[in-house]
C-alpha distance (Angstrom), angle and dihedral (degrees) to the residues before:
residue distance angle dihedral
M1 . . .
T2 3.81 . .
V3 3.80 125.7 .
A4 3.79 91.4 -106.0
S5 3.82 93.5 49.4
G6 3.79 91.1 48.2
A7 3.79 91.6 49.0
L8 3.80 90.5 51.1
G9 3.80 89.0 52.6
V10 3.80 91.0 51.0
M11 3.81 90.1 47.4
A12 3.80 94.0 54.0
G13 3.81 92.3 42.0
A14 3.81 93.2 50.3
Y15 3.79 93.0 51.0
L16 3.81 91.4 47.9
V17 3.80 94.6 45.3
G18 3.82 92.5 44.1
G19 3.78 92.0 52.0
G20 3.81 93.4 43.1
L21 3.79 95.2 48.7
A22 3.81 90.5 47.8
V23 3.79 89.0 61.2
L24 3.82 91.6 49.0
A25 3.81 95.5 44.3
R26 3.80 116.3 125.4
S27 3.78 96.3 -139.6
P28 3.82 137.3 24.3
R29 3.80 89.4 -114.7
M30 3.80 91.3 55.0
A31 3.82 90.0 46.4
R32 3.79 89.9 54.1
V33 3.81 91.8 49.6
V34 3.81 96.8 49.7
T35 3.81 90.4 44.4
V36 3.78 90.4 57.2
V37 3.81 94.5 41.9
G38 3.80 92.0 51.9
A39 3.80 92.3 46.5
V40 3.82 94.1 46.6
V41 3.81 94.6 47.9
G42 3.80 91.6 45.2
S43 3.80 92.7 48.1
A44 3.80 92.9 47.4
A45 3.81 90.5 50.6
G46 3.81 89.8 48.2
L47 3.80 89.8 52.9
I48 3.80 91.1 51.3
A49 3.80 92.1 49.8
A50 3.80 92.7 47.4
A51 3.81 93.7 46.5
T52 3.80 91.5 49.0
V53 3.80 93.7 51.7
L54 3.80 92.9 43.9
K55 3.80 91.3 51.2
T56 3.80 100.7 41.5
A57 3.84 98.6 30.8
H58 3.82 87.4 -141.1
P59 3.82 110.6 131.5
A60 3.79 118.8 -125.6
E61 3.78 109.9 -127.1
A62 3.79 135.5 -173.7
T63 3.78 133.5 160.4
L64 3.78 132.7 -160.7
S65 3.79 96.7 -177.1
S66 3.79 94.7 165.2
L67 3.80 92.2 61.3
V68 3.82 106.1 91.5
A69 3.79 89.5 -19.9
D70 3.80 93.9 -179.0
A71 3.82 89.5 64.1
G72 3.79 93.7 47.5
G73 3.81 98.6 -92.1
I74 3.79 127.8 -111.8
V75 3.82 109.6 -45.4
I76 3.81 121.0 -177.9
G77 3.79 121.6 -167.0
L78 3.79 115.4 162.3
D79 3.80 111.3 -170.8
R80 3.82 127.7 174.1
L81 3.81 95.5 -84.5
G82 3.80 90.8 51.6
A83 3.80 90.4 43.1
F84 3.81 90.9 55.7
F85 3.81 91.3 55.9
L86 3.83 92.3 40.5
A87 3.81 88.6 55.9
L88 3.81 90.0 53.8
I89 3.81 92.0 47.3
A90 3.79 93.3 48.3
A91 3.81 94.7 45.8
V92 3.81 95.3 50.2
S93 3.82 91.3 40.6
L94 3.80 90.2 54.7
L95 3.81 91.3 52.4
A96 3.79 93.8 44.1
A97 3.81 93.0 49.2
L98 3.80 92.7 51.1
Y99 3.81 91.9 45.1
G100 3.80 88.9 51.4
V101 3.82 91.4 63.3
S102 3.80 92.1 79.6
Y103 3.81 98.0 21.6
T104 3.82 95.5 60.0
A105 3.81 92.9 44.6
E106 3.80 88.1 88.9
Y107 3.82 88.8 60.3
D108 3.83 90.9 68.2
G109 3.79 107.6 120.7
R110 3.80 92.7 3.0
R111 3.79 104.1 69.2
S112 3.77 138.2 15.3
L113 3.79 106.4 -91.0
R114 3.81 89.0 -177.9
L115 3.79 92.7 62.2
F116 3.80 90.9 40.2
G117 3.82 90.5 54.8
L118 3.81 92.0 51.3
I119 3.80 93.4 49.0
F120 3.80 94.8 42.4
N121 3.80 93.3 54.5
G122 3.80 90.5 42.6
F123 3.80 89.0 54.3
L124 3.81 91.8 52.5
L125 3.81 90.4 47.6
G126 3.81 92.4 49.5
M127 3.82 93.7 50.9
S128 3.80 92.3 46.7
L129 3.81 93.9 49.2
V130 3.81 92.4 51.0
V131 3.81 91.6 67.5
C132 3.83 92.7 39.5
A133 3.81 95.6 51.3
A134 3.80 117.3 113.7
N135 3.80 101.8 179.2
V136 3.78 135.7 44.4
F137 3.81 97.3 -106.7
T138 3.81 93.8 51.6
F139 3.80 91.7 46.1
L140 3.80 94.6 49.6
L141 3.81 91.9 44.1
A142 3.80 91.4 52.5
W143 3.81 92.2 42.2
E144 3.79 91.4 53.6
L145 3.81 92.7 44.5
M146 3.80 88.6 53.4
A147 3.82 92.1 47.7
V148 3.81 96.8 47.5
T149 3.81 96.4 44.5
S150 3.81 92.9 46.1
Y151 3.81 89.2 51.3
F152 3.81 91.0 56.4
L153 3.81 90.4 46.2
V154 3.80 90.1 53.3
M155 3.81 87.5 51.7
T156 3.82 93.7 53.1
E157 3.80 93.0 110.5
N158 3.80 93.8 37.2
E159 3.79 97.7 154.2
S160 3.80 88.3 91.9
P161 3.85 117.9 82.1
T162 3.81 87.9 -143.5
T163 3.79 90.1 58.9
R164 3.80 92.4 49.1
Q165 3.82 90.8 50.4
A166 3.81 89.6 48.2
G167 3.80 90.6 52.1
L168 3.80 92.2 48.8
S169 3.80 91.7 49.5
Y170 3.79 91.1 48.0
V171 3.77 97.0 49.1
A172 3.81 91.4 47.2
M173 3.80 94.0 52.2
T174 3.79 95.4 42.9
H175 3.79 92.0 52.7
F176 3.78 90.3 45.8
G177 3.80 85.3 60.0
L178 3.80 90.8 48.9
V179 3.80 90.8 53.4
M180 3.82 89.2 54.5
L181 3.81 91.9 49.7
L182 3.80 95.6 59.5
P183 3.84 98.5 63.4
M184 3.82 89.4 40.8
F185 3.82 91.8 59.5
F186 3.80 91.1 39.7
L187 3.81 91.9 56.5
M188 3.81 93.7 48.5
A189 3.81 96.9 48.2
P190 3.84 109.8 97.0
T191 3.83 92.1 -153.3
A192 3.78 135.9 7.3
G193 3.82 94.8 -99.4
A194 3.81 97.7 40.1
T195 3.78 102.2 92.8
T196 3.80 104.6 136.6
F197 3.79 116.8 111.2
P198 3.84 93.6 -110.0
D199 3.82 86.8 54.2
L200 3.80 90.7 50.8
R201 3.82 90.5 48.1
A202 3.79 90.1 52.2
G203 3.80 92.3 44.2
A204 3.81 93.1 49.8
A205 3.81 91.4 52.3
A206 3.81 90.3 58.0
L207 3.80 97.2 46.6
P208 3.82 122.2 113.5
A209 3.79 115.7 -106.2
G210 3.81 94.2 -106.1
T211 3.79 93.1 51.2
R212 3.81 91.3 48.1
S213 3.79 89.3 54.0
L214 3.80 90.5 48.8
V215 3.81 89.6 52.3
F216 3.80 89.5 50.4
L217 3.81 92.2 51.2
L218 3.81 92.1 48.3
A219 3.80 90.2 49.6
L220 3.80 92.1 48.9
V221 3.80 92.0 51.6
A222 3.81 96.9 40.3
F223 3.78 97.9 45.6
G224 3.78 91.9 32.7
S225 3.80 90.6 61.3
K226 3.81 89.0 55.7
A227 3.80 93.1 44.4
G228 3.79 91.8 48.6
I229 3.80 102.4 -120.9
V230 3.80 116.7 171.1
P231 3.03 124.6 -64.2
L232 3.83 92.8 16.1
H233 3.80 92.5 56.2
V234 3.83 99.7 86.2
W235 3.81 92.8 109.5
L236 3.80 93.9 54.3
P237 3.85 102.5 68.6
R238 3.81 88.0 46.3
A239 3.80 102.6 43.5
H240 3.81 101.1 40.7
P241 3.83 95.8 56.3
A242 3.81 91.5 44.3
A243 3.82 95.0 56.5
P244 3.83 123.5 79.3
S245 3.79 108.6 -83.2
H246 3.81 97.7 -109.7
V247 3.82 88.2 49.9
S248 3.82 88.6 49.6
A249 3.80 87.6 54.1
L250 3.80 89.2 54.2
M251 3.79 94.7 45.1
S252 3.78 95.3 46.4
G253 3.79 96.8 33.8
V254 3.80 100.6 47.7
M255 3.82 115.9 -9.1
I256 3.79 95.3 70.0
K257 3.83 87.9 46.4
L258 3.79 88.1 67.1
G259 3.79 85.9 71.5
I260 3.81 86.8 57.5
Y261 3.82 89.4 47.2
G262 3.80 91.8 52.6
L263 3.79 92.9 47.0
M264 3.81 92.4 50.0
R265 3.81 92.2 44.5
V266 3.80 92.9 53.9
T267 3.80 100.9 36.8
I268 3.80 101.9 37.8
D269 3.80 102.3 26.6
F270 3.82 106.4 29.9
L271 3.80 104.9 27.0
G272 3.81 102.5 27.9
P273 3.81 121.8 -166.8
G274 3.77 115.8 1.1
P275 3.79 138.0 173.6
S276 3.78 117.5 -53.0
W277 3.82 93.0 -110.6
W278 3.82 88.7 72.0
G279 3.77 88.4 65.1
G280 3.80 92.0 39.7
L281 3.80 91.7 54.1
T282 3.81 90.7 47.3
L283 3.81 89.9 50.2
V284 3.81 91.0 51.6
A285 3.82 90.6 49.4
G286 3.80 89.5 48.1
C287 3.81 94.0 49.2
L288 3.81 91.9 47.4
S289 3.80 93.6 47.4
A290 3.79 94.7 45.4
L291 3.79 95.3 48.1
V292 3.80 98.7 39.7
G293 3.80 92.3 43.7
V294 3.79 95.4 53.7
L295 3.82 93.8 41.3
Y296 3.80 92.6 55.5
A297 3.79 91.0 42.0
L298 3.80 87.8 58.8
T299 3.81 92.9 57.9
E300 3.80 95.9 47.3
N301 3.79 121.4 109.1
D302 3.82 91.4 -178.4
L303 3.82 106.5 89.7
K304 3.82 96.2 -149.9
R305 3.80 93.3 44.8
L306 3.80 88.0 51.5
L307 3.80 89.2 54.6
A308 3.81 90.8 46.5
Y309 3.81 91.9 53.5
S310 3.79 87.6 46.9
S311 3.82 87.6 58.1
V312 3.81 89.0 55.0
E313 3.80 87.7 53.1
N314 3.81 92.4 50.0
I315 3.79 92.5 48.1
G316 3.80 85.5 55.5
V317 3.81 89.9 52.3
I318 3.81 90.3 51.5
L319 3.81 90.1 49.6
L320 3.81 89.2 53.0
G321 3.80 88.4 59.9
I322 3.82 92.5 47.4
G323 3.80 91.8 45.2
A324 3.80 91.9 50.9
G325 3.80 89.5 50.0
L326 3.81 92.8 49.9
V327 3.80 93.0 48.7
L328 3.79 93.5 48.0
Q329 3.81 91.9 44.6
S330 3.80 91.6 51.9
H331 3.82 89.4 58.5
G332 3.79 93.1 49.8
L333 3.82 94.2 -104.6
H334 3.80 92.9 132.0
T335 3.78 96.2 158.1
L336 3.79 92.0 54.0
A337 3.81 90.4 43.8
L338 3.80 88.1 62.8
A339 3.80 88.1 63.6
G340 3.81 91.1 58.8
F341 3.80 97.5 43.9
G342 3.81 92.4 41.8
A343 3.81 92.0 49.7
A344 3.81 89.9 51.0
L345 3.81 90.3 53.2
L346 3.81 91.5 46.9
H347 3.81 92.8 50.6
T348 3.81 89.8 46.7
C349 3.81 88.9 58.0
N350 3.79 94.2 43.1
H351 3.79 94.7 47.7
A352 3.81 91.0 50.7
C353 3.80 88.5 56.0
F354 3.79 102.5 46.6
K355 3.80 96.5 34.8
A356 3.81 91.7 52.3
L357 3.81 87.8 50.9
L358 3.81 92.8 49.5
F359 3.80 94.8 48.7
L360 3.80 91.6 47.9
G361 3.81 88.9 49.3
A362 3.79 90.3 48.8
G363 3.81 88.2 51.1
S364 3.80 90.8 55.9
V365 3.80 90.2 48.9
L366 3.80 90.7 48.7
Q367 3.79 91.5 50.9
Q368 3.79 92.7 51.9
T369 3.81 100.8 39.8
G370 3.81 99.8 30.8
T371 3.80 91.4 -136.5
R372 3.80 141.2 81.2
N373 3.80 92.0 -154.2
M374 3.80 109.8 109.3
E375 3.81 90.3 -157.9
Q376 3.82 87.0 72.0
M377 3.79 96.4 47.7
G378 3.82 129.8 66.2
G379 3.77 131.4 129.9
L380 3.81 94.0 42.0
I381 3.79 91.4 136.1
K382 3.80 89.2 75.1
G383 3.80 94.6 59.1
M384 3.81 98.4 26.8
P385 3.81 106.3 36.0
Q386 3.81 96.3 151.5
T387 3.80 93.5 47.6
A388 3.81 89.0 46.8
L389 3.81 91.7 53.0
M390 3.80 92.7 50.4
F391 3.81 92.3 45.0
L392 3.81 88.0 50.6
V393 3.81 90.9 54.1
G394 3.81 90.3 50.6
S395 3.81 91.6 46.9
A396 3.81 92.0 50.2
A397 3.81 90.2 49.5
A398 3.81 91.7 48.7
A399 3.80 89.2 48.8
A400 3.84 88.2 54.9
L401 3.80 95.0 -120.5
P402 3.83 115.4 165.3
P403 2.95 136.6 -76.6
L404 3.83 93.8 16.6
N405 3.78 123.3 99.7
G406 3.80 97.0 -100.5
F407 3.80 89.9 61.2
T408 3.79 95.8 51.4
S409 3.80 97.0 52.8
E410 3.82 93.6 44.1
W411 3.79 88.8 49.5
M412 3.81 88.9 54.1
I413 3.80 90.9 50.3
F414 3.81 88.9 51.9
Q415 3.81 88.2 53.9
A416 3.81 92.1 50.3
L417 3.80 92.7 49.5
L418 3.80 93.1 46.3
A419 3.80 88.1 53.8
G420 3.81 86.6 66.2
G421 3.80 86.9 80.7
R422 3.81 87.3 78.1
I423 3.82 92.4 63.1
P424 3.83 108.8 111.6
P425 3.88 99.4 -141.3
P426 3.82 111.1 79.2
A427 3.82 92.8 -132.8
G428 3.79 91.9 62.2
A429 3.77 93.6 41.6
I430 3.83 90.1 53.1
G431 3.80 98.8 38.9
T432 3.78 98.3 57.4
P433 3.84 95.1 50.8
L434 3.81 87.7 51.4
A435 3.79 87.7 55.0
V436 3.82 87.5 51.1
G437 3.80 88.6 57.3
V438 3.79 92.0 50.4
L439 3.81 91.2 48.7
A440 3.80 90.9 49.5
L441 3.81 91.3 50.6
T442 3.81 90.3 46.6
S443 3.80 91.7 51.5
G444 3.81 91.6 52.4
L445 3.79 93.2 48.0
A446 3.81 90.9 46.9
A447 3.80 89.6 55.7
A448 3.81 90.1 52.7
C449 3.81 90.3 46.5
F450 3.80 94.2 55.7
V451 3.80 93.3 42.1
K452 3.79 84.2 59.1
A453 3.82 94.6 44.4
F454 3.79 93.8 51.4
G455 3.80 99.1 33.0
I456 3.80 98.0 48.5
S457 3.82 94.2 41.4
F458 3.79 103.5 41.1
L459 3.82 108.0 20.0
A460 3.81 134.3 62.4
M461 3.82 121.9 27.8
P462 3.81 126.6 -33.3
R463 3.80 113.2 -94.9
S464 3.80 96.3 -161.1
E465 3.77 138.5 36.5
R466 3.80 93.4 -113.4
A467 3.81 91.5 50.5
A468 3.81 88.9 53.5
R469 3.82 90.7 51.7
A470 3.82 95.7 43.6
H471 3.80 117.6 129.9
E472 3.78 137.7 176.8
P473 3.82 118.1 -66.0
H474 3.81 123.4 -118.2
W475 3.81 113.6 -52.3
S476 3.81 91.6 -114.7
A477 3.82 90.6 59.5
R478 3.81 91.0 50.6
V479 3.82 91.7 49.5
V480 3.80 90.5 50.7
M481 3.82 92.2 49.5
A482 3.80 90.7 49.3
V483 3.83 90.8 62.5
P484 3.84 97.7 63.1
A485 3.82 89.2 37.8
M486 3.80 89.2 59.8
G487 3.80 87.8 40.9
C488 3.82 90.3 60.5
V489 3.80 88.9 57.9
L490 3.80 98.1 40.1
L491 3.81 94.7 45.1
G492 3.78 88.6 52.0
L493 3.80 92.4 51.6
A494 3.81 92.4 43.8
S495 3.80 94.5 45.0
P496 3.85 95.3 107.9
R497 3.81 91.1 61.2
L498 3.79 93.1 38.9
A499 3.80 91.6 51.5
S500 3.79 90.7 49.0
A501 3.81 90.3 50.3
G502 3.81 90.1 49.5
H503 3.80 91.4 52.5
S504 3.81 90.0 50.8
L505 3.80 91.1 50.3
I506 3.80 93.6 51.0
G507 3.79 91.4 41.9
E508 3.79 88.7 54.5
I509 3.83 91.4 53.6
I510 3.79 92.3 48.2
G511 3.79 90.7 45.4
T512 3.80 93.0 56.3
R513 3.79 89.1 69.4
S514 3.76 104.8 86.4
S515 3.78 94.5 -144.3
L516 3.78 90.7 59.6
S517 3.75 101.3 37.2
A518 3.80 92.4 103.3
A519 3.77 91.9 49.5
T520 3.78 96.7 51.5
P521 3.77 104.7 115.7
A522 3.74 127.0 -136.6
V523 3.79 112.2 -114.6
T524 3.76 117.3 -140.4
P525 3.80 111.3 -140.0
A526 3.77 111.1 -115.7
R527 3.76 123.2 -143.5
A528 3.78 118.5 -175.9
W529 3.80 99.9 -14.3
L530 3.78 124.2 78.5
L531 3.79 105.4 -136.8
A532 3.79 130.8 164.6
P533 3.84 117.8 -137.8
D534 3.80 107.0 -84.0
G535 3.79 87.5 -0.4
I536 3.78 121.9 156.0
S537 3.80 99.6 -149.5
Q538 3.76 135.1 44.7
V539 3.76 139.5 -170.7
S540 3.77 134.3 -162.8
P541 3.84 117.0 -141.7
A542 3.81 89.1 -167.8
L543 3.81 91.6 55.0
I544 3.82 91.0 48.0
T545 3.80 89.0 52.0
V546 3.79 91.8 51.0
V547 3.82 91.3 49.5
L548 3.82 93.2 48.4
L549 3.80 92.8 47.5
S550 3.80 90.2 47.5
V551 3.81 91.3 53.1
I552 3.81 90.9 50.2
V553 3.81 92.7 47.8
V554 3.81 92.4 47.9
A555 3.81 91.9 47.6
L556 3.80 91.7 50.7
A557 3.79 91.5 46.4
L558 3.81 91.9 51.1
T559 3.79 91.1 47.0
R560 3.79 92.1 52.7
A561 3.79 92.3 43.2
R562 3.82 91.8 54.6
R563 3.80 90.1 42.2
V564 3.77 93.7 -131.1
G565 3.79 109.6 -173.6
L566 3.80 124.2 -136.5
R567 3.79 119.3 -113.0
Y568 3.79 120.9 -156.2
A569 3.81 123.9 -151.3
D570 3.79 140.0 150.5
T571 3.78 113.8 -68.5
W572 3.80 109.8 -97.5
G573 3.81 87.2 -5.9
C574 3.80 92.4 145.4
G575 3.80 90.4 -162.7
R576 3.78 94.5 -61.6
I577 3.79 121.1 140.9
R578 3.83 119.4 -125.5
H579 3.77 93.3 10.1
T580 3.84 112.7 -163.0
A581 3.79 134.9 -167.8
R582 3.82 90.6 -107.9
M583 3.83 89.2 65.9
E584 3.82 93.1 57.8
Y585 3.75 128.6 107.3
T586 3.80 107.4 -94.7
S587 3.79 130.6 -149.2
S588 3.82 91.4 -107.1
A589 3.81 92.3 48.0
F590 3.80 91.1 50.8
A591 3.80 91.8 55.9
E592 3.82 96.2 39.6
P593 3.86 97.3 94.5
L594 3.80 90.9 52.3
R595 3.79 91.0 44.4
R596 3.79 88.2 57.2
I597 3.82 92.5 48.5
F598 3.83 93.1 49.2
S599 3.81 95.9 33.1
E600 3.81 92.0 127.9
L601 3.80 88.9 60.7
Y602 3.79 98.4 41.9
R603 3.84 98.4 40.7
P604 3.83 92.5 -177.2
T605 3.79 122.5 -157.6
Q606 3.80 106.6 -124.6
D607 3.77 130.0 -160.9
L608 3.83 124.0 -172.3
S609 3.82 116.3 -171.5
I610 3.81 121.3 -176.1
S611 3.79 121.7 -174.5
V612 3.77 118.3 -164.0
H613 3.78 134.5 -161.0
T614 3.80 116.8 -86.5
E615 3.78 92.5 -124.0
S616 3.79 97.9 50.3
R617 3.78 134.4 14.2
Y618 3.79 88.7 -148.1
I619 3.81 92.1 67.1
V620 3.80 108.4 80.7
R621 3.78 115.3 -149.2
S622 3.83 99.8 -177.9
I623 3.78 141.7 -11.8
T624 3.81 121.3 -150.9
Y625 3.80 121.1 -170.2
T626 3.79 120.8 -173.3
S627 3.79 125.7 -178.0
V628 3.81 121.9 -179.0
V629 3.78 124.5 -173.7
V630 3.80 115.3 -151.8
P631 3.83 112.4 -175.2
W632 3.77 108.6 -107.3
F633 3.80 94.5 -134.7
E634 3.79 90.1 59.6
R635 3.79 89.9 55.6
A636 3.81 95.0 39.8
L637 3.81 100.2 38.8
Y638 3.78 115.0 15.8
E639 3.81 101.7 36.1
P640 3.87 93.6 56.3
V641 3.81 90.1 46.5
M642 3.79 92.4 49.2
H643 3.81 90.7 46.1
G644 3.79 89.7 52.3
M645 3.81 92.4 46.9
R646 3.79 91.1 51.7
G647 3.82 89.9 50.9
L648 3.80 91.1 48.5
A649 3.80 91.2 47.7
T650 3.80 89.8 52.6
H651 3.79 89.9 57.4
V652 3.81 94.5 42.1
R653 3.79 89.6 52.0
R654 3.81 88.1 70.3
L655 3.80 88.5 70.8
Q656 3.79 87.7 69.5
A657 3.79 96.0 83.6
G658 3.82 98.8 151.1
S659 3.80 92.6 -117.4
V660 3.82 117.1 131.3
H661 3.81 90.3 -159.0
L662 3.78 91.0 56.0
Y663 3.79 91.6 49.2
L664 3.82 90.3 51.9
L665 3.79 88.4 52.3
Y666 3.81 89.9 53.5
V667 3.80 90.5 52.0
A668 3.80 91.7 49.0
V669 3.81 92.6 50.0
A670 3.81 91.7 47.9
L671 3.80 90.4 49.7
V672 3.81 92.6 51.2
V673 3.82 91.3 48.6
A674 3.82 90.6 49.7
L675 3.81 91.8 50.2
I676 3.80 91.9 48.9
A677 3.81 90.3 49.6
A678 3.80 92.1 49.0
W679 3.80 90.9 48.9
S680 3.82 91.1 49.1
F681 3.81 94.4 51.6
R682 3.80 94.9 41.8
């Protein structure tokens, strides 16, 4: 047994034992402790296994063939691509588990911490096994374990109708993705019993071109529904805010990335190079997700929903990198394709870091203010200065401001898209620069979005009594949030080496395919400069940091030399006397100019109510203005489908006649149909 295989065994055992002991715990406090211990030990072991595989490049393998032998048994095969995602899962799981120590304390006496501990550890186990799976049965088992446990975590606070609707939406979309996965695996398998991933790789290589494209489309839809690409993202802005905040950090930070993992595993590893329209379609999906996600994030007053829509935007940015890589690979530009795939991996890592930080920060705000509505916050920086600083770091990283990690990966994606100008056909040379324009617009809107999220929540004057009395969360929560905050800085500074490592990882996957072994490029290790393979421009995050720090030091020195005194005034007072919170810029007012510009997209429903005095209709007593934005694709796509499903269900309900004889007839008919189908496919 190797170190990596042993660590994987410890990881699975810790999650199972932690969940099991939580159920048997004598008190809620003990259940909370064993939940955290199991999750921390399991995550640490997962990190060791991932680090070992990434360093040695030797896959960790294990087989339990006797367990459900007819389905192929449990087969584990952790390679470097899986190890990269396992490292992300383990790192964010470790933070979330430690944060949950204080966060779940408020559940004592209100909810079952025993059941929560079982489901939480099961969720971590399911996510970890997805990237370790090496055959179809293991993958689907882990995928379903992840889906079911995350559904119950979303339903933790199920007394709210909104939460129940969010859970229903989530479970429907996740099982829609599962239904798409089954034919995808079926088409790739060369024979009925060949279900290991090497078998699928061999089967995919022998498929006709049309079948390969069908597999790609099924993978894009199935994994895209988990990743939350538009228009399959409708569950995400509902489910993430409904879950406990440290679970939201896991779902948004790493769970949706497993959709990216699946897409990369199938398209890059199993299928290999395809026609250029695969990349074009991925670019279109990326542009749509990035733009729609950030536009709806801008209109949100709910802090956690804003972060959820921001995740949709970032999934779109990752897809832009994958799409650029697929397009370049289809034209034989394998070296340039590494820039796209590597940038997608780098942004996957960076987004996991800053989005986990932002959701944990939002959880602390929610605990102190009792609301997710930014219109009832404001002034939190006075009572929560440390949380505000860490949330600011996460916001700056999400807004792609240099030298933080969000900037470096988006800069790499820009480089990959600009490389599309070297594609000979005009369509490719035009399409990728258009994607550059969309990414540039998205980056600008994201900056405005996080100025709003931080400014409205933490600055100005408190808009509610609880916001005025807010204070820092438990010290353990602040320590946990400090880790990803430092990670945003360190990942930005280390991005040249991380990008180089990502290019090597992708180059290794491409090089395993014999037909491309000669084309696999050598990757030159980078040191301080961030440079895409065959790129024409470079940037140094370390140099940017030095310049920024120098400007700050010089400004402070000049201020002290001129002995400029500090003046104190009301925040955003603007010279007014007796400034109140009602005079402040609100979240809705901040987004109003952009809502006017993109009014054709938003199409808000507006309601203006004016009440007048009983003695005269010319004396206005109050004016109430309400504007609600319902995403157009929900009205245009999902509402007709749901209406049709309800109509179909009404007709199907007639089959339930209450007759046992009729039910036996149904069973007999279903059995005959199944036998005919089995005979046909024999």
